[in-house]
N, C-alpha and C positions, 0 to 999 in steps of 0.2 A: 504493500499499500504505500510505502514511503516513496516509491518512484512515482505512481499515480499522482501523488500528492505534489510532489516537486515538477512532475511534466505539466500540471495544471498552474503551477506558478508560472512555469515557462510558458505556456500559452497566454497568460497573464501580461507577459511581458513583450512575446511576439507579436501579440493583437493589437498593439497600440497604433495608432494611426501613422505615427513616424517610422515604427519597425515594419509595419506592411509594406509601407514605401520603397522601403531599402529593400525587402525580399521581392518586391514585383520586379525594381531595377536590376536584382542581381539574375533572377530568372531571364530577365529579357536580355541583359549584356551575355550573360553564359550561351542562352541559346544562337544569339546574335553572332557570337565570336565561333562556339562551336560548330555551328554549319559553315563554317568557312571551309575550304578545301585541304586537307591533310592536318588540320588543328584539332586536338584533342584536349579531354580535360585539364590534363598537366600544363600544357601551353595556355590555354585559356585561363586557368587559375594565376598563372604565373605572369600573364601580360596585363591582368586587371589588378594586380595586387597593387601598384603605385595608387590607384585612385582612392585608397582607402587611406592615406597618410592622415589626414584632416579629422578621421571619425574616431568617435570614442569605440572601446573594445566591443561592445556587445551590438551596435548595429552594424558595426565594421565585420562582425562575425555571420552575422544576418545574411549581409550581403553576400559574405563567400558561402553560404549554404546554398543560397540559389544559383549563385556563378557555377557551384561544384555540380549541382543536379543538373542545372542547364546546359553545362557542357557534354554532360552524357546525353542529354537528349539531342543535341544539337546535332552530335557525333553520328548517330543514327541516319539521319536525313542525308548526308554527305555519304555515308556508306553504302545506302540503298540507291541514290539517284547518280551519285557519279563515281562508285566502284572506289571510293579512296578513303579507307578507314583511317581517323585520327591516332588510333593506338591499337596494338596486337589484339587486344580483347575486343576489336570489332571487326577482326578479318571476317568472321563466320557470319556475321551480319550481312556484311557486303558479299559473301560468296552467296547467299542465298536471296539476299533482299533485290541484289542489283539483276538476278535473272529473273527475280516477279516483275522488277521494273521494264525490263526490256521485253516480258512477254504482256505488256500493259495492264500488270497490276499492281504497280507503284503505290497506288493509294492504299489498298490493302496491307502492303509491306510497311509503309509507313504507321498506319493506325494500329497493327499489332504489336509494333516495335511501340509507338507512344502508349498505348494501353498497357502493353505488359510492363513497360519501364514503371507506370504510376503501381500496378498493383504490387510488383516485386518491391518497388521503393518504400511503398507504405507497410508492406508487411516488414521488410527490413528493418525499417523504424522502429517499429513496435518492438523487433528482438531488440535493438541497440537501448530502446528505454531501459529494459528490464536486464540486459546482459551486463551493460557498462556499468551499471553502479555496483552490482555483484563483483566484478572484476576489479573495481578502483576498491572495493574494500578488502579484497586479498592483497590487493598491491599495496597497501599500508603496511604490511609487515616488511618492505624491502629497506635496506639501509644503502649507504653508497656501494659496498660490494655487488649488491644484487644490481642496481642502477647500472652500474659499469658493467656486468654481465648482459644485461637488457641491451645494453647497446652496441654490444659484441655481437650479440645475437642479430641484431639489425643491422650489422656491418656484413654479416655472412649471409644473411637472407636476401638482402640487395644485391650483392655482389655475384650470388650464385644462382639465384633465380630471375634478375632482371637482364635479359642478354642471353646469347647463345653458347658463350664461351666463358669459363669461370676465370681463365686469365685475364682477359679483357674486363671482365667485371671488376676483378682486383686493381687493375691498373687504374681504372675509374674511380675505384674507391680510395686509392692513396692519393690520386691527383685532388680528390676533394678535401682529403684530410690537411694536405700541404695548403690547400687554398684556407681551410678553418685555423691554420697556425700563423698566418699573417697578422701581425698588431703586436700590441705590448704585451709580455708574459706577465700575468697579475703577481705570480710568485717572486718573480727575481727582479722585475721591471725593466727587463731587456727587451729591446726592438726584434722582432723576428719577421725576417722577410720583407722588409718595409723600403728596401733600399735608400732609407733618408728620408723620405717621402712622407712628412708629417700629417697628409689627410689619409694615409694607411695605417696610422698608429693604433688607431681604434678597430682596425679589422675591416675586412670586406662584408658590406652589409648583406645579410641574407637574400635580401629582396632582388639586391643587384647580382648575385649569384643565380638566383632562380630565373629570372629575369633573362640574364644574359645566355647561361645555358640551354635554357628552354626556349624562351619567345624569338630572341635574336639568331642563336643558333637553328633552331627549327626554320625558321623564315629562309635565312639563308640556304638551309641546305634544300628546301622546297622550290626556292627563284632557282637553283643550279638545275633542277629536273624538268623545269617546264616545257622546255622543247622535247623532252624524250617522253613526258608523260600529260599531254595537253588534256587527256579527260572529256569525255562526252556526257553531259548533264542529260538522263533520261526524263520526259515528260511525266506528269503526273497525269496517269490515266485509270480508268475502271472504278468500279464502286469500291467504297471505302471498305466494309467487310460484310460478307454476305452471312447469313446463318449457318453455312457450313464453314466458313471462317473462322467463326464464334466458336463453334463446336470443335474444330482442330486445333484450337488457341489456347483455351482456358487452362488445359491440363498442363501443356508445356511452360504456360506461364508460371503455376504452381510448382511444378517441378525443377523449374530452373531457380526460382525463389529459395528452394530447399536445398540447393546445392550452393547457390551465389554467398548468402547469406554466412553460414557457417564457414565455409571456406575462407571466404574473405577476412571474417573475425580472426582467423588463426596468425600468429605472428609471422608464420613462412606462406601466408595466404596471396590475396591478390587476383585480378579477375581473369587473368587468362585460363587456368585451370579449368575453373567453375563452366566457364563459356564453351571451352571444347568439350569437357565432361557433359554439358546439356546437349550439345549438339550430337554426340556420340550416342547419348541415350535416346532422344527423339528418334534417331535413324533406326534405332533398334524396336523401338516401340511403335513405329509410326504403320499404319495400315496401307501408306503409299509410300514404301521406301525406294521405289522407282523415280519420285520425283525429286529426291535430295540429288543436289548438284546442277539441277535444270530449274527451282526456284519453289522450293517447300516452304510453306509459310510454317509448318513447326519449326525449321531451320532458323528462322526470325524469331518467333516468339521467344521458345528456350533460351537461346543463348543471349537475346536482349535481356530478358527479365534476369538472368543469372550475372549479367553485367552488372546492371543497376542494384542488385540485392548486395552483391559484393563491396559496391559502393559504399553503401551503409554499413556493411560490417568492415570494412577498413578503418572506419572510425572509431571501433571499439578499441583496439590494441592503441590507437593514435591519442584517445582522450585519457585511457586508464593509465598506458604505459609509457607514454610519449614514443610509442614504437611507429614509425611509418614504413608501411609493408608496400607503398607504390609508390611512385613517380609523383602522382597527384598528394597523395597523404604527405610527401616530402616537402612539396611545395605549401601545404597547410600549416605544415610543422613550422616553416619560415613565417608565415604570418602569425603563427604564436608567439614566436621570440621577438617579431616586429612590436609586439605590444610589451614585452619584457614578463610573458606568460609561458611556464613550461607545463605542458599537459602531463598529467600524472594523477594520482589518486589525491594529490593537495589541491588540484584545480576543483575538486569536486568539492570541498571544502573552502576555500578560499574565494570561488568565484561560480557559487551554484548559479547564479542569475544569467552568468554567461553560459556556462553548461547547458543548463535547461531551457534558457530562451533559443540557444543554438538548436538544439535537438526538437524542440516545437517548431521551429523554423523550419524543419526539414519536411515535417507534414504539410504545412502549408504552401512552401515552394512546391512540393511534388504535386498538391491539387492546382496552381495555379499554372503550373507546365503542362498538365494535360490538357487545361482550357485553351492555353495559347496555342499549344500545339494541333490540336488537332483541325481548329477551323482557320487557323493562321499559317498551315504550312506553305501554302503557295506564297505567302510573303517572304517566307525564310528561305524560299527556293530561290526568287530574285537575286538573292543575294549572290548566288553561283556565278551570275553573268557579269561579276563587276571585273572587269579588267583584271588579271593578276599582277602585271607590273604595278598599278595602282595600289592594290591591296597590299602587297608585301611591303613596298616601299612605306605605305603609310603605317604598317605594323613596327616597322625600325624606328619613324621618327615617334611614335605614340610610345615606345619604350625608352626612346631616348629622354623625351620631356618627362616622364615618370621619375628616372633616375635623377635628372637634374633638380627635380622639385625636391627631393629627399636628400641630395647630398649637395647641391649650391658649388659644384667643384668640377672643373674640368677632367680631374684625376678620376671622379666617378663616372664618367662618359669614357674615358678611355678604358678603364677597368670593365664595364659593360659591353663596350664593342669587341675587346681582346676577349673578354669570355664568350662571346657570341661567335666570334671564328674558332675559340676552342672547340665550343661546341659544335659547329659545322666540322670541323677535323675529325671529332670523335665521332658523327655519323658517317663521314667517309670512310673512315676505317674500321665501321662496326663496333665500336667502343660505346656501351651503353651510357647514357647520362646520367640515369637515375641514381646509380651508386656513388656519382661526384656530388652530387647535392647531398645524398644521405650522409657523407663523409664531410662535407663543409659544415654541415648545420650541427650534426651529433659529436663530431671530431673534439671540438672545444669544451663540451658538456661530459663526454668520455674521460677526457683529461683531468677535468674538475673532479668526478666522482673518484677517478683512480687515486689522484693525490690525497682526497679526503680520506680514502679508505686506508691509505698507507700511512697517514699522520696519525689518525685515530687509532692503529693498530700497530705502531711504531714500527714501521717499515717491516713489518712481516707479510710478506706475498702470499703465506699460505692461508690467508684469510677468504680467499676467495674460493679457495676449495673445502675449507673445514664448515660453513655456514650452508645448512642444509638447502635452504632455496637457492643460495647462488651457485652452489655445485650442480643442482637440476638444470639449472638455465645453461651451465656449461654442457652438461651432458645433452641437452635438446641442442646447442649449437654443433657440437660434434656429429651426432646422428643426422643432422641436416647435410653437412659435409660427407659423410661417410656412406651414408645410405644410398645415394644416387649411384655413387662408384661400385658398391658391391651388387646393387641389382645390374648396374650395366655390365659387371662382368659376368654375372650370372647369365645374361641375354645372351651376350658373345658365346660363350661357352656351351650354351643351349642349340645355339645358330649352328656351331662348329660340329656339334654331336649330330644334328640332323643331315649337316651338309654331308659328313662322313658315310651316315647310314644311308643316305640317298645312293652315294657311290658304291 
């Protein structure tokens, strides 16, 4: 009942006229940017971070909630009509949804994606309402050793699960850790990696890092590929959803939600795994398996629901442990740090109005998005006709203006665009960007927790392994590293055995 009462208090905050206005602005901006070609939720949130500089924390995070969900909704429109997923979790939506659009059923694909997103988002937010407080209560037992191990777990999950190569993931992570070291060492008061520039003594702002690596880097990458991937927008044709479409969609919505939320809530979660699992499950359960790969509506409904349910699930470890499991969560963590807030169990005690106002705004934003997306999808589609050079040059200018408003220095702009070039080069050579952002954000916090634990325990490093909670988190980290190697080895040996038996 405590969660219900707290949620009611959150609605009292979120339903004030001012905060309702910020929620509406958030969903409009999130959808507006998210529907643009190749721009996913992480880039959307990163690009719009600077507009909250003058806001108080509560309206700022209500705005972010709308932007976050709006970016998820908008990405499905681009995936279906342009076959350009903004992130890896939208690949399946593009696969089946674009096939439906080419067959003249784009309206049905957009409708099942929008309604499925609403159903999944609402159910998953209910799950967030009850799971997050319980996990926060458990996390109150954590001390500095446990928090350090949690951050090591975050480093491990993002470097091994974001991207195709562990080595490249680790390279990205250590690049981020290096960025996080820039500035004055609070313990020794020595400048680190500042090159004598006083504007860097305070470190590189996390928002500058996020916007540079995601918004500027992604924009440069997309712009460099415009001629090779021009893309063709499919017109919105056909009826929205027939009775048969509803019959074939409602069960995939629920199954996708059941997969997306719990997997997204795990420290090693994310949206990619549940979307692919949902697609495989729907293909096995479908009475029309021959349609898969040619525009099966279940292949849009299930994965899109799983994607949006995992988005709410991602907020569970972020709010309760300060643990980002996706690139978008890393950007949201940067937003918290921008307001000198550290997500974790203390946040539920120190800023309950912020936490519950944010959760309540997720319900409101989700409803707003359904109302906006179904009747106004034609308006959003017109954005796809904006000339690409104008679009991406505008993004670069907007990112620069936001950074200038925050830093008021030429150094800030140089750092922004230098990080943008770095983000472009990382994409060029297949190095994931997410671990770099997580390393830059969590690196200084991990250093602080490590030093605190060592000081309290008189430089006895065994404290990380003699406390049961700390040791358990360490063993989970080891399992995440070792298990894929063991499974891969077993599969290789089984394949070799089959090959030898066939010979």
